[in-house]
DSSP file (Angstrom, degrees, kcal/mol; ACC not computed):
  #  RESIDUE AA STRUCTURE BP1 BP2  ACC     N-H-->O    O-->H-N    N-H-->O    O-->H-N    TCO  KAPPA ALPHA  PHI   PSI    X-CA   Y-CA   Z-CA
    1    1 A M              0   0    0      0, 0.0     0, 0.0     0, 0.0     0, 0.0   0.000 360.0 360.0 360.0 135.7   65.3  150.4  123.0
    2    2 A K        -     0   0    0      1,-0.1     2,-0.0     6,-0.0     6,-0.0  -0.528 360.0-114.6 -77.5 144.1   66.2  151.2  119.4
    3    3 A P        -     0   0    0      0, 0.0    -1,-0.1     0, 0.0     0, 0.0  -0.327  33.4-100.1 -72.9 160.7   64.5  154.2  117.7
    4    4 A D     >  -     0   0    0      1,-0.1     4,-2.6    -2,-0.0     5,-0.2  -0.179  42.5 -96.9 -68.7 172.4   62.1  153.8  114.9
    5    5 A V  H  > S+     0   0    0      2,-0.2     4,-2.3     1,-0.2     5,-0.2   0.876 123.3  53.8 -66.3 -35.4   63.4  154.4  111.3
    6    6 A D  H  > S+     0   0    0      2,-0.2     4,-2.2     1,-0.2    -1,-0.2   0.939 112.4  44.0 -62.5 -46.9   62.2  158.0  111.2
    7    7 A T  H  > S+     0   0    0      2,-0.2     4,-2.8     1,-0.2     5,-0.2   0.918 112.8  52.2 -61.7 -43.0   64.0  158.9  114.4
    8    8 A A  H  X S+     0   0    0     -4,-2.6     4,-2.2     1,-0.2    -2,-0.2   0.914 111.4  46.6 -63.7 -37.9   67.1  157.0  113.3
    9    9 A M  H  X S+     0   0    0     -4,-2.3     4,-2.4     2,-0.2    -1,-0.2   0.908 112.9  49.1 -68.9 -40.4   67.2  158.9  110.0
   10   10 A S  H  X S+     0   0    0     -4,-2.2     4,-2.2     2,-0.2    -2,-0.2   0.903 111.6  49.4 -66.8 -39.5   66.6  162.2  111.7
   11   11 A L  H  X S+     0   0    0     -4,-2.8     4,-2.4     2,-0.2    -1,-0.2   0.909 111.5  49.8 -65.0 -41.5   69.4  161.4  114.2
   12   12 A L  H  X S+     0   0    0     -4,-2.2     4,-2.3    -5,-0.2    -2,-0.2   0.904 109.5  50.2 -63.7 -44.1   71.8  160.5  111.4
   13   13 A I  H  X S+     0   0    0     -4,-2.4     4,-2.4     2,-0.2    -1,-0.2   0.922 111.5  49.3 -59.9 -45.7   71.0  163.7  109.5
   14   14 A T  H  X S+     0   0    0     -4,-2.2     4,-1.8     1,-0.2    -2,-0.2   0.902 111.0  49.3 -60.6 -43.1   71.7  165.7  112.6
   15   15 A E  H  X S+     0   0    0     -4,-2.4     4,-1.6     2,-0.2    -1,-0.2   0.886 111.4  49.1 -59.3 -42.6   74.9  163.9  113.2
   16   16 A I  H  X S+     0   0    0     -4,-2.3     4,-2.2     1,-0.2    -2,-0.2   0.906 109.3  52.1 -66.3 -42.3   76.1  164.4  109.6
   17   17 A E  H  < S+     0   0    0     -4,-2.4     5,-0.4     1,-0.2    -1,-0.2   0.853 112.2  46.4 -65.8 -34.1   75.3  168.1  109.7
   18   18 A E  H  < S+     0   0    0     -4,-1.8    -1,-0.2    -5,-0.2    -2,-0.2   0.798 115.2  45.5 -76.1 -29.7   77.3  168.6  112.9
   19   19 A A  H  < S+     0   0    0     -4,-1.6    -2,-0.2    -5,-0.2    -1,-0.2   0.799 104.7  63.5 -88.0 -27.0   80.3  166.6  111.6
   20   20 A L  S  < S-     0   0    0     -4,-2.2     2,-1.9    -5,-0.1     3,-0.3  -0.729  83.1-120.9-106.4 149.6   80.7  168.0  108.2
   21   21 A P    >   +     0   0    0      0, 0.0     3,-1.1     0, 0.0    -3,-0.1  -0.454  47.1 152.6 -86.1  69.3   81.6  171.6  107.3
   22   22 A F  T 3   +     0   0    0     -2,-1.9    -4,-0.1    -5,-0.4    -5,-0.0   0.745  68.7  62.0 -71.4 -20.6   78.5  172.5  105.1
   23   23 A G  T 3  S+     0   0    0     -3,-0.3    -1,-0.2     2,-0.0     2,-0.1   0.469  75.3 116.0 -86.5   0.5   79.0  176.2  106.0
   24   24 A L    <   -     0   0    0     -3,-1.1     2,-0.1     1,-0.1     0, 0.0  -0.403  67.5-117.6 -69.8 145.2   82.4  176.7  104.5
   25   25 A S     >  -     0   0    0      1,-0.1     4,-2.3    -2,-0.1     3,-0.4  -0.365  24.1-110.7 -75.9 160.0   82.7  179.1  101.6
   26   26 A E  H  > S+     0   0    0      1,-0.2     4,-2.8     2,-0.2    -1,-0.1   0.853 119.1  57.2 -60.6 -34.1   83.8  177.9   98.2
   27   27 A A  H  4 S+     0   0    0      2,-0.2    -1,-0.2     1,-0.2     4,-0.1   0.868 110.3  44.2 -66.5 -34.3   87.1  179.8   98.6
   28   28 A Q  H >4 S+     0   0    0     -3,-0.4     3,-0.7     2,-0.2    -2,-0.2   0.906 115.9  46.3 -74.5 -40.5   87.8  177.8  101.8
   29   29 A I  H 3< S+     0   0    0     -4,-2.3    -2,-0.2     1,-0.2    -3,-0.2   0.932 118.1  42.5 -63.8 -47.8   86.8  174.5  100.3
   30   30 A C  T 3< S+     0   0    0     -4,-2.8     2,-0.3    -5,-0.2    -1,-0.2   0.255  85.2 118.1 -90.5   8.9   88.8  175.0   97.1
   31   31 A A  S <  S-     0   0    0     -3,-0.7     2,-0.1    -4,-0.1    -3,-0.0  -0.634  73.0  -4.9 -81.0 133.3   91.9  176.4   98.7
   32   32 A G  S    S-     0   0    0     -2,-0.3     2,-0.3     2,-0.1    52,-0.0  -0.281 113.2 -18.2  82.8-170.4   95.1  174.4   98.1
   33   33 A K        -     0   0    0     -2,-0.1     2,-0.4     1,-0.0    -2,-0.1  -0.537  64.7-146.5 -76.7 134.3   95.5  171.1   96.4
   34   34 A C        -     0   0    0     -2,-0.3     2,-0.6    -4,-0.1     3,-0.1  -0.818  11.4-163.0-103.9 135.9   92.3  169.0   96.1
   35   35 A I  S    S-     0   0    0     -2,-0.4     2,-0.2    45,-0.2    49,-0.1  -0.952  80.6 -18.9-114.4 110.8   92.1  165.3   96.2
   36   36 A G  S    S-     0   0    0     -2,-0.6    -2,-0.0     1,-0.1     0, 0.0  -0.475 105.4 -70.0  77.8-163.0   88.7  164.5   94.7
   37   37 A C     >  -     0   0    0     -2,-0.2     4,-2.3     1,-0.1     5,-0.2  -0.854  44.9-174.7-129.5  96.5   86.4  167.5   94.7
   38   38 A P  H  > S+     0   0    0      0, 0.0     4,-2.6     0, 0.0     5,-0.2   0.850  84.0  57.6 -59.1 -34.2   85.2  168.4   98.1
   39   39 A K  H  > S+     0   0    0      1,-0.2     4,-2.2     2,-0.2     5,-0.2   0.964 109.7  43.3 -63.1 -49.6   82.9  171.0   96.9
   40   40 A K  H  > S+     0   0    0      1,-0.2     4,-3.0     2,-0.2    -1,-0.2   0.908 113.1  52.5 -61.4 -42.2   81.0  168.5   94.7
   41   41 A L  H  X S+     0   0    0     -4,-2.3     4,-2.7     2,-0.2     5,-0.2   0.935 110.4  47.6 -57.4 -46.3   80.9  165.9   97.4
   42   42 A L  H  X S+     0   0    0     -4,-2.6     4,-2.7     1,-0.2    -1,-0.2   0.909 112.7  49.5 -66.9 -38.7   79.5  168.4   99.9
   43   43 A E  H  X S+     0   0    0     -4,-2.2     4,-1.9    -5,-0.2    -1,-0.2   0.900 110.4  50.4 -65.5 -40.9   76.9  169.4   97.4
   44   44 A Y  H  X S+     0   0    0     -4,-3.0     4,-1.6     2,-0.2    -2,-0.2   0.926 113.0  44.8 -58.7 -48.4   75.9  165.9   96.7
   45   45 A L  H  X S+     0   0    0     -4,-2.7     4,-2.6     1,-0.2    -2,-0.2   0.868 109.6  56.2 -66.5 -38.4   75.5  165.0  100.3
   46   46 A S  H  X S+     0   0    0     -4,-2.7     4,-2.4    -5,-0.2    -1,-0.2   0.904 107.7  48.9 -59.7 -41.3   73.6  168.2  101.0
   47   47 A G  H  X S+     0   0    0     -4,-1.9     4,-2.1     2,-0.2    -1,-0.2   0.861 109.9  50.6 -65.2 -37.9   71.2  167.2   98.3
   48   48 A E  H  X S+     0   0    0     -4,-1.6     4,-2.1     2,-0.2    -2,-0.2   0.927 112.6  47.3 -63.9 -46.3   70.8  163.7   99.8
   49   49 A I  H  X S+     0   0    0     -4,-2.6     4,-2.4     1,-0.2    -2,-0.2   0.909 111.7  49.9 -65.1 -41.9   70.1  165.2  103.2
   50   50 A T  H  X S+     0   0    0     -4,-2.4     4,-2.0     2,-0.2    -1,-0.2   0.901 109.7  52.1 -63.3 -40.5   67.6  167.7  101.8
   51   51 A Y  H  X S+     0   0    0     -4,-2.1     4,-2.6     1,-0.2    -2,-0.2   0.931 112.2  45.3 -60.4 -46.0   65.8  164.8  100.0
   52   52 A W  H  X S+     0   0    0     -4,-2.1     4,-2.4     1,-0.2    -1,-0.2   0.834 110.1  53.5 -74.8 -32.2   65.5  162.8  103.1
   53   53 A Q  H  X S+     0   0    0     -4,-2.4     4,-2.2     2,-0.2    -1,-0.2   0.909 111.1  47.2 -63.2 -39.0   64.3  165.8  105.2
   54   54 A C  H  X S+     0   0    0     -4,-2.0     4,-2.0     2,-0.2    -2,-0.2   0.921 111.1  51.0 -66.6 -44.5   61.6  166.4  102.7
   55   55 A E  H  <>S+     0   0    0     -4,-2.6     5,-2.4     1,-0.2     3,-0.2   0.935 112.0  46.7 -54.9 -49.3   60.7  162.7  102.7
   56   56 A L  H ><5S+     0   0    0     -4,-2.4     3,-1.2     1,-0.2    -1,-0.2   0.870 110.1  54.0 -62.6 -38.9   60.4  162.7  106.5
   57   57 A A  H 3<5S+     0   0    0     -4,-2.2    -1,-0.2     1,-0.3    -2,-0.2   0.794 108.3  50.0 -66.8 -31.5   58.4  165.9  106.5
   58   58 A N  T 3<5S-     0   0    0     -4,-2.0    -1,-0.3    -3,-0.2    -2,-0.2   0.366 120.3-108.4 -87.5   6.3   55.9  164.2  104.1
   59   59 A G  T < 5S+     0   0    0     -3,-1.2    -3,-0.2     1,-0.2    -2,-0.1   0.609  70.1 144.0  81.3  13.6   55.6  161.2  106.2
   60   60 A E      < -     0   0    0     -5,-2.4    -1,-0.2    -6,-0.2    -2,-0.1  -0.773  42.8-142.8 -86.0 103.9   57.5  158.8  104.0
   61   61 A P        -     0   0    0      0, 0.0     2,-0.1     0, 0.0   -55,-0.0  -0.432  12.7-129.9 -70.1 139.9   59.4  156.4  106.2
   62   62 A P        -     0   0    0      0, 0.0     2,-0.2     0, 0.0   -57,-0.1  -0.456  20.5-117.7 -79.7 160.8   62.9  155.4  105.0
   63   63 A L    >>  -     0   0    0     -2,-0.1     4,-1.8     1,-0.1     3,-0.7  -0.581  26.4-108.3 -89.7 163.1   64.0  151.8  104.9
   64   64 A L  H 3> S+     0   0    0      1,-0.3     4,-2.4    -2,-0.2     5,-0.2   0.876 121.9  56.3 -58.1 -35.0   66.8  150.4  106.9
   65   65 A G  H 3> S+     0   0    0      1,-0.2     4,-2.1     2,-0.2    -1,-0.3   0.811 102.9  54.4 -69.2 -27.0   68.8  150.2  103.7
   66   66 A D  H <> S+     0   0    0     -3,-0.7     4,-2.0     2,-0.2    -1,-0.2   0.868 108.9  48.0 -68.9 -36.8   68.3  153.9  103.1
   67   67 A I  H  X S+     0   0    0     -4,-1.8     4,-2.0     2,-0.2    -2,-0.2   0.913 113.2  48.4 -68.6 -41.0   69.7  154.8  106.5
   68   68 A S  H  X S+     0   0    0     -4,-2.4     4,-2.2    -5,-0.2    -2,-0.2   0.875 110.8  50.8 -66.5 -35.3   72.6  152.5  105.9
   69   69 A R  H  X S+     0   0    0     -4,-2.1     4,-2.5     2,-0.2     5,-0.2   0.924 111.0  47.5 -66.2 -45.9   73.3  154.0  102.4
   70   70 A L  H  X S+     0   0    0     -4,-2.0     4,-2.1     1,-0.2    -1,-0.2   0.878 112.3  49.6 -67.9 -36.3   73.3  157.5  103.7
   71   71 A A  H  X S+     0   0    0     -4,-2.0     4,-1.9     2,-0.2    -1,-0.2   0.910 112.3  49.1 -66.6 -41.6   75.6  156.6  106.6
   72   72 A H  H  X S+     0   0    0     -4,-2.2     4,-2.1     2,-0.2    -2,-0.2   0.946 112.1  46.5 -58.8 -51.5   77.9  154.9  104.1
   73   73 A I  H  X S+     0   0    0     -4,-2.5     4,-2.8     1,-0.2     5,-0.2   0.928 111.8  52.7 -58.5 -48.3   78.0  157.9  101.7
   74   74 A S  H  X S+     0   0    0     -4,-2.1     4,-2.7    -5,-0.2    -1,-0.2   0.884 107.9  50.4 -58.7 -39.6   78.6  160.2  104.6
   75   75 A K  H  X S+     0   0    0     -4,-1.9     4,-2.4     2,-0.2    -1,-0.2   0.894 110.7  49.7 -71.5 -40.1   81.6  158.2  105.9
   76   76 A K  H  X S+     0   0    0     -4,-2.1     4,-1.9     2,-0.2    -2,-0.2   0.915 112.7  46.3 -65.5 -41.0   83.1  158.2  102.4
   77   77 A V  H  X S+     0   0    0     -4,-2.8     4,-2.2     2,-0.2     5,-0.2   0.924 110.5  53.4 -60.8 -45.6   82.7  162.0  102.1
   78   78 A Y  H  X S+     0   0    0     -4,-2.7     4,-2.4    -5,-0.2    -2,-0.2   0.926 108.5  49.5 -57.3 -45.3   84.1  162.5  105.6
   79   79 A R  H  X S+     0   0    0     -4,-2.4     4,-1.6     1,-0.2    -1,-0.2   0.875 111.2  50.0 -63.5 -35.6   87.3  160.5  104.7
   80   80 A S  H  X S+     0   0    0     -4,-1.9     4,-1.0     2,-0.2    -1,-0.2   0.885 110.1  49.3 -68.3 -36.7   87.7  162.6  101.5
   81   81 A L  H  <>S+     0   0    0     -4,-2.2     5,-2.6     1,-0.2     6,-0.6   0.820 108.2  56.0 -74.4 -31.7   87.3  165.9  103.4
   82   82 A E  H ><5S+     0   0    0     -4,-2.4     3,-1.4    -5,-0.2    -1,-0.2   0.906 104.4  51.1 -67.7 -35.2   89.9  164.6  105.9
   83   83 A R  H 3<5S+     0   0    0     -4,-1.6    -1,-0.2     1,-0.3    -2,-0.2   0.797 110.8  49.2 -67.4 -26.6   92.4  164.0  103.2
   84   84 A N  T 3<5S-     0   0    0     -4,-1.0    -1,-0.3    -5,-0.1    -2,-0.2   0.295 115.4-120.2 -92.9   4.6   91.7  167.6  102.0
   85   85 A A  T < 5S+     0   0    0     -3,-1.4    -3,-0.2     1,-0.1    -2,-0.1   0.895  76.4 126.3  61.0  39.8   92.2  168.8  105.6
   86   86 A L      <       0   0    0     -5,-2.6    -4,-0.2    -6,-0.1    -1,-0.1   0.513 360.0 360.0-105.3 -10.9   88.7  170.3  105.9
   87   87 A V              0   0    0     -6,-0.6    -5,-0.2    -9,-0.1    -6,-0.0   0.306 360.0 360.0-126.8 360.0   87.7  168.4  109.0
């Protein structure tokens, strides 16, 4: 059975937080040659995650498109971090 949209968004957020290095310091993120700006990408994605955590806490359910959009953004950020050897 598929989870409801609240559960699906919570699971996606948990998966993103486990897969991406949000805990790295600025010195570690910005060391070496950058392709794109991993620091700004992580800040942007962190903001999106915080927004959805607040929405879920307030009882506002996401739409399926919102879940898909967050997943798509996360994949793009992950690929950029791979190019920068951060994941």
